[in-house]
LUMKOL-646938 format. One line per field, with one value per residue (C-alpha): x, y, z; chain; residue number from 1; residue in three letters. Coordinates in nm, 4 decimals, padded with zeros to 6 digits. Layout:
REM LUMKOL-646938
x <- X, ...
y <- Y, ...
z <- Z, ...
c <- A, ...
k <- NUM, ...
r <- ALA, ...
***
This chain:
REM LUMKOL-646938
x <- 01.5193, 01.3035, 01.5134, 01.4570, 01.1612, 01.0497, 00.9747, 00.6444, 00.6175, 00.2768, 00.1834, -00.1130, -00.1324, -00.1587, -00.4858, -00.6354, -01.0046, -01.0910, -01.2412, -01.6095, -01.5607, -01.3220, -01.6096, -01.7972, -01.4858, -01.4365, -01.7930, -01.7235, -01.3984, -01.5698, -01.8306, -01.5568, -01.6086, -01.2503, -00.9326, -00.5790, -00.4984, -00.8158, -00.7192, -00.3694, -00.5070, -00.7763, -00.5545, -00.2760, -00.5129, -00.6548, -00.3081, -00.2014, -00.5088, -00.4256, -00.0711, -00.1921, -00.4390, -00.1589, 00.0700, -00.2007, -00.3080, 00.0452, 00.1668, 00.5385, 00.5509, 00.3633, 00.2228, 00.0655, -00.2763, -00.3064, -00.5732, -00.4259, -00.4573, -00.8191, -00.9959, -00.6767, -00.5515, -00.8304, -00.6888, -00.3501, -00.4816, -00.5424, -00.1646, -00.0884, -00.0884, -00.1961, -00.5195, -00.8771, -01.1390, -01.4209, -01.7829, -01.9019, -02.1906, -02.3523, -02.3785, -02.6783, -02.7140, -02.4629, -02.0872, -01.9051, -01.6169, -01.8361, -01.8634, -01.4916, -01.3611, -01.1681, -00.9185, -00.7720, -00.4088, -00.4365, -00.0917, 00.2104, 00.1410, 00.3738, 00.4047, 00.6267, 00.5758, 00.5959, 00.3120, 00.3381, 00.4474, 00.7814, 00.6057, 00.3643, 00.6570, 00.8353, 00.5184, 00.4907, 00.8508, 00.8202, 00.4888, 00.5906, 00.9042, 00.6939, 00.4226, 00.6633, 00.9373, 01.1775, 01.3632, 01.4796, 01.1249, 01.2156, 01.3490, 00.9954, 00.8001, 00.6399, 00.4710, 00.2316, 00.1223, -00.0561, 00.1602, 00.1837, -00.0595, -00.3250, -00.2579, -00.2787, -00.6032, -00.8160, -00.6198, -00.6520, -00.3658, -00.4915, -00.3579, -00.0239, 00.0603, -00.0911, 00.2475, 00.3823, 00.4071, 00.2111, 00.0329, -00.0767, 00.2693, 00.4210, 00.1744, 00.2665, 00.6357, 00.5675, 00.3765, 00.6562, 00.9059, 00.7118, 00.6230, 00.9832, 01.0968, 00.8615, 00.9892, 01.3495, 01.2679, 01.1129, 01.4217, 01.6473, 01.4387, 01.5093, 01.1872, 01.2662, 00.9919, 00.8042, 00.5039, 00.3280, -00.0391, -00.1249, -00.4849, -00.4306, -00.2067, -00.4951, -00.7304, -00.5659, -00.5766, -00.6293, -00.3218, -00.0839, 00.0442, 00.1192, 00.4941, 00.4884, 00.2972, 00.5524, 00.8382, 00.6821, 00.6453, 01.0024, 01.1341, 00.9781, 01.1200, 01.4740, 01.4571, 01.4152, 01.6767, 01.6149, 01.3139, 01.0482, 00.7127, 00.4287, 00.0732, -00.1087, -00.4722, -00.7978, -00.9762, -01.1480, -01.3978, -01.6706, -01.5236, -01.5801, -01.3139, -01.3068, -01.1615, -01.1470, -00.9389, -00.7037, -00.3254, -00.2896, -00.3262, -00.0955, 00.1810, 00.4061, 00.3780, 00.4437, 00.7514, 00.9028, 00.8249, 01.1550, 01.0110, 01.1692, 00.8205, 00.5082, 00.1984, -00.0826, -00.4395, -00.5459, -00.8048, -01.1009, -01.0059, -01.0306, -00.6479, -00.6437, -00.3253, -00.0732, 00.0894, 00.1567, 00.3001, 00.5350, 00.7881, 00.8017, 00.9320, 01.2872, 01.4134, 01.1039, 00.9600, 00.5865, 00.3444, 00.0395, -00.3104, -00.4556, -00.7291, -01.0309, -01.1068, -01.3806, -01.5971, -01.7627, -01.6739, -01.4563, -01.1749, -01.0430, -00.6753, -00.7307, -00.8869, -00.5815, -00.3411, -00.5077, -00.4593, -00.0943, -00.0492, -00.1831, 00.0667, 00.3547, 00.2310, 00.2349, 00.6111, 00.6601, 00.9464, 00.8654, 01.1801, 01.0613, 00.7024, 00.5195, 00.1517, -00.0946, -00.4541, -00.5814, -00.6025, -00.6288, -00.8948, -01.0478, -01.3753, -01.4684, -01.5505, -01.2683, -01.3911, -01.3930, -01.0586, -00.9013, -01.0420, -00.9056, -00.5600, -00.5774, -00.6661, -00.3786, -00.1241, -00.2685, -00.2829, 00.0781, 00.1783, 00.0099, 00.2036, 00.5251, 00.4919, 00.4884, 00.7944
y <- -01.1055, -01.2690, -01.4364, -01.5975, -01.8039, -02.1470, -02.4337, -02.3671, -02.0001, -01.8320, -01.4889, -01.2898, -01.1875, -00.8154, -00.6508, -00.7069, -00.7064, -00.3558, -00.2942, -00.2079, 00.1396, 00.2281, 00.2152, 00.4761, 00.6889, 00.6759, 00.7984, 01.0879, 01.1610, 01.1694, 01.4056, 01.6459, 01.5787, 01.4690, 01.6737, 01.5597, 01.4766, 01.2675, 01.0778, 01.0047, 00.8865, 00.6641, 00.4953, 00.4573, 00.2854, 00.0643, -00.0399, -00.1187, -00.3394, -00.5195, -00.5869, -00.7072, -00.9450, -01.1027, -01.1363, -01.2823, -01.5251, -01.6639, -01.5586, -01.5540, -01.2690, -00.9431, -00.6742, -00.3376, -00.4606, -00.1942, -00.0063, 00.3282, 00.2031, 00.0878, -00.0095, -00.1762, -00.0096, 00.2489, 00.4276, 00.4302, 00.6263, 00.9141, 00.9244, 00.9754, 01.3006, 01.3417, 01.1416, 01.2512, 01.0309, 00.9093, 00.8604, 00.5105, 00.3765, 00.1765, 00.3196, 00.1318, -00.2235, -00.4796, -00.4153, -00.5389, -00.4891, -00.2726, -00.0127, 00.0518, 00.3863, 00.4459, 00.7202, 00.9065, 01.0173, 01.3665, 01.4448, 01.2205, 01.0006, 01.0703, 01.0294, 01.3173, 01.2288, 00.8540, 00.6156, 00.6430, 00.2883, 00.3790, 00.5706, 00.2798, 00.0369, 00.2480, 00.2504, -00.1287, -00.1805, 00.0388, -00.1110, -00.4759, -00.4103, -00.2387, -00.5039, -00.7977, -00.6287, -00.7684, -00.5533, -00.8709, -00.9158, -00.6505, -00.9373, -01.0834, -00.7993, -00.7548, -00.4761, -00.5220, -00.2885, -00.3267, -00.4114, -00.2220, -00.4421, -00.3929, -00.0181, 00.0216, -00.1742, 00.1205, 00.3984, 00.5086, 00.7031, 01.0544, 01.3602, 01.3617, 01.0339, 01.1098, 01.1699, 00.8328, 00.5515, 00.3309, 00.5433, 00.2593, 00.1039, 00.4448, 00.4859, 00.1414, 00.2340, 00.5405, 00.3274, 00.0702, 00.3474, 00.4984, 00.1613, 00.0504, 00.3682, 00.2919, -00.0647, 00.0581, 00.3041, 00.0250, -00.1909, 00.1023, 00.1505, -00.2117, -00.3900, -00.7654, -00.8559, -00.6411, -00.8001, -00.6937, -00.7880, -00.8671, -00.9683, -00.7829, -01.0629, -01.3111, -01.1249, -01.0286, -00.6852, -00.6700, -00.4488, -00.6332, -00.9872, -01.2127, -01.2029, -00.8216, -00.8136, -01.0423, -00.8271, -00.5178, -00.6943, -00.8226, -00.4702, -00.3633, -00.6684, -00.5760, -00.3113, -00.5790, -00.8528, -01.1451, -00.9589, -00.9746, -01.1542, -01.1632, -01.2488, -01.3853, -01.3295, -01.4072, -01.1095, -01.0556, -00.7729, -00.8397, -01.1920, -01.2674, -01.3592, -01.1922, -01.4538, -01.8304, -01.9677, -02.2072, -02.2022, -02.3794, -02.0618, -01.8773, -02.1379, -01.9530, -01.6384, -01.8192, -01.9849, -01.6535, -01.4277, -01.3327, -01.3534, -01.4864, -01.5786, -01.6737, -01.6188, -01.8333, -01.9182, -02.2795, -02.3203, -02.1615, -02.3607, -02.6935, -02.7134, -02.7577, -02.6977, -02.8094, -03.0430, -02.7511, -02.5340, -02.7886, -02.7390, -02.3659, -02.4179, -02.3766, -02.1085, -01.9418, -02.0171, -02.0794, -01.9164, -02.1398, -02.0194, -02.2772, -02.0579, -01.9581, -01.5895, -01.5919, -01.8146, -01.7541, -02.1085, -02.1121, -02.3591, -02.5633, -02.6266, -02.9792, -02.8420, -02.6257, -02.9078, -03.1343, -02.8686, -02.8268, -03.2028, -03.1843, -02.9116, -03.1154, -03.4331, -03.2513, -03.2211, -02.8674, -02.9002, -02.7874, -02.5750, -02.3774, -02.3374, -02.0703, -02.0794, -01.8002, -01.7163, -01.7104, -01.3323, -01.0366, -01.0159, -00.6824, -00.8336, -01.0168, -00.8958, -00.8713, -01.1457, -01.3937, -01.2762, -01.3253, -01.6783, -01.7664, -01.6398, -01.8395, -02.1526, -02.0833, -02.0618, -02.3592, -02.5785, -02.4978, -02.5850, -02.9253, -03.0100, -02.8604, -03.0777, -03.3911, -03.2903
z <- -00.3227, -00.0577, 00.2117, 00.5496, 00.4291, 00.5488, 00.3148, 00.1347, 00.2335, 00.2315, 00.1014, -00.0199, -00.3825, -00.3174, -00.2191, 00.1248, 00.2087, 00.3234, 00.6679, 00.6428, 00.7864, 00.5031, 00.2526, 00.4575, 00.4793, 00.1029, 00.0541, 00.2903, 00.1095, -00.2311, -00.0852, 00.0223, 00.3939, 00.4673, 00.4702, 00.3827, 00.7451, 00.7689, 00.4539, 00.5830, 00.9173, 00.7669, 00.5104, 00.7640, 01.0060, 00.7304, 00.6145, 00.9713, 00.9983, 00.6729, 00.7909, 01.1308, 00.9648, 00.7611, 01.0619, 01.2839, 01.0108, 01.0082, 00.6631, 00.5875, 00.3329, 00.3886, 00.1597, 00.2320, 00.1155, -00.1577, 00.0381, -00.0670, -00.4245, -00.4204, -00.7421, -00.8687, -01.1868, -01.1913, -00.8879, -01.0582, -01.3559, -01.1142, -01.0573, -01.4263, -01.6200, -01.9810, -01.9625, -02.0282, -01.8681, -02.0930, -01.9957, -01.9097, -02.1194, -01.8380, -01.4889, -01.3490, -01.2266, -01.1128, -01.1109, -01.4178, -01.6539, -01.8775, -01.6003, -01.5735, -01.7021, -02.0217, -02.1048, -02.3994, -02.3902, -02.5394, -02.3956, -02.3522, -02.0523, -01.7615, -01.3860, -01.2711, -00.9058, -00.9556, -00.8771, -00.4987, -00.4229, -00.2670, 00.0090, 00.0565, 00.0766, 00.3358, 00.5474, 00.5107, 00.6156, 00.9246, 01.0287, 00.9888, 01.1941, 01.4616, 01.4790, 01.4741, 01.6741, 01.4173, 01.1664, 00.9901, 00.8574, 00.5990, 00.3846, 00.3610, 00.2015, -00.1393, -00.3310, -00.6225, -00.8996, -01.2337, -01.5324, -01.8608, -02.0541, -01.7886, -01.7879, -02.1651, -02.2068, -02.0988, -02.2712, -02.6331, -02.7856, -02.8620, -03.0397, -02.8547, -03.0270, -03.3675, -03.5322, -03.4192, -03.6742, -03.4341, -03.1731, -02.9415, -02.9339, -02.8592, -02.5729, -02.4423, -02.4541, -02.2387, -01.9880, -01.9774, -01.9032, -01.6149, -01.4585, -01.4955, -01.3189, -01.0287, -01.0050, -01.0077, -00.7296, -00.5211, -00.5660, -00.4748, -00.1590, -00.0634, -00.1615, -00.1776, -00.4282, -00.6794, -00.8483, -01.1661, -01.1770, -01.5383, -01.6044, -01.9307, -02.0519, -02.0457, -02.2805, -02.6116, -02.7710, -03.1464, -03.1930, -02.9584, -02.9980, -02.7043, -02.7696, -02.7792, -02.4510, -02.2863, -02.4171, -02.2587, -01.9236, -01.9424, -02.0050, -01.6769, -01.5026, -01.6037, -01.3302, -01.0598, -01.1067, -00.8680, -00.7267, -01.0000, -00.9879, -01.2404, -01.1363, -01.4404, -01.3497, -01.5303, -01.3729, -01.0385, -01.0822, -00.8240, -00.7862, -01.1549, -01.4122, -01.7519, -01.9826, -02.0383, -01.7513, -01.9257, -01.9303, -02.2666, -02.4728, -02.2320, -02.2291, -02.4785, -02.2670, -01.9402, -02.0899, -02.2034, -01.9077, -01.7437, -01.3937, -01.0782, -00.9547, -01.1505, -00.9367, -01.0782, -00.9848, -00.9454, -00.6684, -00.8495, -01.1581, -00.9722, -00.9812, -01.3604, -01.5565, -01.2972, -01.5485, -01.7828, -01.5078, -01.3526, -01.6318, -01.5537, -01.1998, -01.3242, -01.3668, -01.2222, -00.8829, -00.8627, -00.6211, -00.6540, -00.5737, -00.3336, -00.1825, -00.3924, -00.3370, -00.6021, -00.3826, -00.0452, 00.0553, 00.3671, 00.3047, 00.5947, 00.6560, 00.5246, 00.2041, 00.1454, 00.2320, -00.0259, -00.2921, -00.1941, -00.2239, -00.5807, -00.6683, -00.5305, -00.6991, -01.0340, -01.0023, -00.8717, -00.6195, -00.2665, -00.2542, -00.5589, -00.4425, -00.2463, -00.1546, -00.2040, -00.2899, -00.6462, -00.6489, -00.4146, -00.1449, -00.2456, -00.3734, -00.0509, 00.3020, 00.5508, 00.7863, 00.4979, 00.3669, 00.7084, 00.7376, 00.3964, 00.4932, 00.8159, 00.6188, 00.3795, 00.6607, 00.8496, 00.5391, 00.4563, 00.8125, 00.7806, 00.4657, 00.6001, 00.9076, 00.6911, 00.4880
c <- A, A, A, A, A, A, A, A, A, A, A, A, A, A, A, A, A, A, A, A, A, A, A, A, A, A, A, A, A, A, A, A, A, A, A, A, A, A, A, A, A, A, A, A, A, A, A, A, A, A, A, A, A, A, A, A, A, A, A, A, A, A, A, A, A, A, A, A, A, A, A, A, A, A, A, A, A, A, A, A, A, A, A, A, A, A, A, A, A, A, A, A, A, A, A, A, A, A, A, A, A, A, A, A, A, A, A, A, A, A, A, A, A, A, A, A, A, A, A, A, A, A, A, A, A, A, A, A, A, A, A, A, A, A, A, A, A, A, A, A, A, A, A, A, A, A, A, A, A, A, A, A, A, A, A, A, A, A, A, A, A, A, A, A, A, A, A, A, A, A, A, A, A, A, A, A, A, A, A, A, A, A, A, A, A, A, A, A, A, A, A, A, A, A, A, A, A, A, A, A, A, A, A, A, A, A, A, A, A, A, A, A, A, A, A, A, A, A, A, A, A, A, A, A, A, A, A, A, A, A, A, A, A, A, A, A, A, A, A, A, A, A, A, A, A, A, A, A, A, A, A, A, A, A, A, A, A, A, A, A, A, A, A, A, A, A, A, A, A, A, A, A, A, A, A, A, A, A, A, A, A, A, A, A, A, A, A, A, A, A, A, A, A, A, A, A, A, A, A, A, A, A, A, A, A, A, A, A, A, A, A, A, A, A, A, A, A, A, A, A, A, A, A, A, A, A, A, A, A, A, A, A, A, A, A, A, A, A, A, A, A, A, A, A, A, A, A, A, A, A, A, A, A, A, A
k <- 1, 2, 3, 4, 5, 6, 7, 8, 9, 10, 11, 12, 13, 14, 15, 16, 17, 18, 19, 20, 21, 22, 23, 24, 25, 26, 27, 28, 29, 30, 31, 32, 33, 34, 35, 36, 37, 38, 39, 40, 41, 42, 43, 44, 45, 46, 47, 48, 49, 50, 51, 52, 53, 54, 55, 56, 57, 58, 59, 60, 61, 62, 63, 64, 65, 66, 67, 68, 69, 70, 71, 72, 73, 74, 75, 76, 77, 78, 79, 80, 81, 82, 83, 84, 85, 86, 87, 88, 89, 90, 91, 92, 93, 94, 95, 96, 97, 98, 99, 100, 101, 102, 103, 104, 105, 106, 107, 108, 109, 110, 111, 112, 113, 114, 115, 116, 117, 118, 119, 120, 121, 122, 123, 124, 125, 126, 127, 128, 129, 130, 131, 132, 133, 134, 135, 136, 137, 138, 139, 140, 141, 142, 143, 144, 145, 146, 147, 148, 149, 150, 151, 152, 153, 154, 155, 156, 157, 158, 159, 160, 161, 162, 163, 164, 165, 166, 167, 168, 169, 170, 171, 172, 173, 174, 175, 176, 177, 178, 179, 180, 181, 182, 183, 184, 185, 186, 187, 188, 189, 190, 191, 192, 193, 194, 195, 196, 197, 198, 199, 200, 201, 202, 203, 204, 205, 206, 207, 208, 209, 210, 211, 212, 213, 214, 215, 216, 217, 218, 219, 220, 221, 222, 223, 224, 225, 226, 227, 228, 229, 230, 231, 232, 233, 234, 235, 236, 237, 238, 239, 240, 241, 242, 243, 244, 245, 246, 247, 248, 249, 250, 251, 252, 253, 254, 255, 256, 257, 258, 259, 260, 261, 262, 263, 264, 265, 266, 267, 268, 269, 270, 271, 272, 273, 274, 275, 276, 277, 278, 279, 280, 281, 282, 283, 284, 285, 286, 287, 288, 289, 290, 291, 292, 293, 294, 295, 296, 297, 298, 299, 300, 301, 302, 303, 304, 305, 306, 307, 308, 309, 310, 311, 312, 313, 314, 315, 316, 317, 318, 319, 320, 321, 322, 323, 324, 325, 326, 327, 328, 329, 330, 331, 332, 333, 334, 335, 336, 337, 338, 339, 340, 341, 342, 343, 344, 345, 346, 347, 348, 349, 350, 351, 352, 353, 354, 355
r <- MET, LEU, THR, GLY, LEU, PRO, LEU, LEU, PRO, THR, MET, GLY, VAL, GLY, SER, HIS, ALA, ALA, PRO, GLY, TRP, LEU, PHE, SER, PHE, ARG, GLU, ALA, MET, ARG, ALA, GLY, LYS, ALA, GLY, PRO, ALA, ASP, VAL, ASP, GLU, ALA, TYR, GLY, ASP, ALA, THR, ARG, THR, ALA, ILE, ALA, ASP, GLN, ILE, GLN, ALA, GLY, LEU, ASP, VAL, PHE, SER, ASP, GLY, GLU, LEU, THR, ARG, ASP, ARG, PHE, VAL, TYR, ALA, MET, TYR, ASP, ARG, LEU, GLU, GLY, LEU, THR, ARG, GLN, SER, VAL, ALA, ARG, ARG, LEU, GLY, VAL, PRO, GLY, TYR, ASP, ARG, THR, PRO, GLY, TYR, VAL, ALA, ASP, GLU, ARG, VAL, ARG, ALA, PRO, ASN, GLY, LEU, GLY, LEU, VAL, GLU, ASP, TYR, GLN, PHE, LEU, ARG, ARG, GLU, VAL, ALA, ARG, GLN, LEU, GLY, ASP, ALA, ALA, ALA, ALA, THR, ARG, LEU, LYS, MET, ALA, LEU, PRO, GLY, PRO, ILE, THR, PHE, VAL, ARG, SER, ILE, ARG, ALA, GLY, ARG, ALA, TYR, ALA, ALA, GLU, ALA, ASP, PRO, GLN, HIS, ALA, LEU, LEU, ALA, ASP, LEU, VAL, ALA, LEU, ILE, ARG, ALA, GLU, VAL, ALA, ALA, LEU, VAL, ALA, ALA, GLY, CYS, PRO, LEU, VAL, GLN, LEU, ASP, GLU, PRO, GLY, LEU, THR, TYR, PRO, LEU, ASP, TRP, LEU, GLY, GLN, ALA, GLU, ALA, VAL, ALA, ALA, ILE, ASN, ARG, VAL, GLY, GLU, ALA, ALA, PRO, ASP, ALA, PHE, ALA, VAL, HIS, VAL, CYS, PHE, GLY, ASN, ASN, ALA, SER, ARG, PRO, TYR, THR, PRO, ARG, ASP, PHE, ASP, ARG, LEU, GLN, PRO, ALA, LEU, GLU, THR, LEU, SER, ALA, ASP, TRP, LEU, VAL, LEU, GLU, PHE, ALA, ASN, ARG, GLU, MET, ALA, GLY, LEU, ASP, LEU, VAL, ALA, ALA, LEU, ALA, ASN, PRO, ALA, ARG, ILE, ALA, ALA, GLY, VAL, VAL, ASP, VAL, LYS, SER, PHE, HIS, GLN, GLU, SER, ALA, ASP, ASP, VAL, ALA, ARG, ARG, ILE, ASP, LEU, VAL, LEU, ALA, ALA, GLY, ILE, PRO, ALA, GLU, ARG, LEU, ALA, LEU, THR, ALA, ASP, CYS, GLY, LEU, SER, ALA, ILE, PRO, ARG, TRP, LEU, GLY, VAL, ARG, LYS, LEU, GLU, ALA, LEU, ALA, ALA, GLY, ALA, ALA, LEU, VAL, ARG, GLY, ARG, ALA
***
C-alpha cells in the first residue's frame, strides 16, 4: 500500500522516455557489439536517469521507468518459454500495430525464472533511497507490467494445448498463473503498488467476453491485496491509440475490476467520461490522466490545474484522487517527457495550494 502521500499525489504511469543514447546502445546490442557487463551498465545508467527525472520533476510516487522492459509487452515475451515467434506481414513503412510480433504456444507457456520485475524493483528501491537520501521513500514506489489480456492477445494456443477443451482459455489460465506469481513476488519483496497495464481490455477478442477478461485480471490482483492498480489504456503505439476511446462500453468492466487504483486516461480525450468515472471512486481510488502524452503540445502548470479542477468538479473526491499522465512516456522524446512531468507536478501543486 502506498503511504506517506500528500493530497493529490502525482505519479507516472509506468514507462519513462528513454535517453537518446539508449537507442544507439540497443542497436549496438542487437548487432552483438555489447557484452553482459555493458548491458547491465547501460540499463542501470538509463534507469538511474529515469528515476532522477521523476524526482527532479517533483513527482510523489516513483517507478523504474521500464527501460529494461522496452517495447512494453513485446520485451516480456522474450522472458517466457514455450513460444515460437511468427513472421510479421508488414515490415516496411511507418510503425503501427500491424508490425507487432505474434507467437504460437507450441509448448506450455512458463516463466521458470520469473519475469524479472523483482530485480528491477529492488534496483528502484535502492536508487530512490540513494538519490533522495531517504529510506522512507520506499513506501512511494510502484511497478508496472502488462496484464494477462494484453499478453494473450498476441499468442495463439498451439499443439501443447490441443488436448484442452478450450485451448485459448487454457493458455490464458497459464498466463494468469505466471503473472500472478510475479505480482506475489513483488508484494513479498515489499513493493507498495503493483500495476497491470491492460490495453487488451479495451479491444475485445472474439473468444473472450468482457466479464471473462475482468475475472482473469482480478485473479492476478488477488496476489496484491491493498496494492493493486489497473491501467485501462486505449493503446499508445507510436503515440496512437488502437480502439475507440470511450468509457461507456467499458463501464461494466470498470465497475467489476477488483482494483485498489484505476489508472485512466482523460487528457487526450478532452476530459470526456469524468461523469461515468466519478461513481467508481469508492471503493477504488482514481489516478486520472491530466497530461496528454499522445500530443507534442507542452502543457503549462495552469493547463494541468484546469484539468484537475474538472476532475474534482465531476465529483471525484480529492482524498481518493491521484494525478498522472494518460499513458507511459515511451513514445515521446525525453526532453518532452520531462517537461510534461514537470507540468504535472506544478499543476498539482497549484490546486493543492488552493485546497
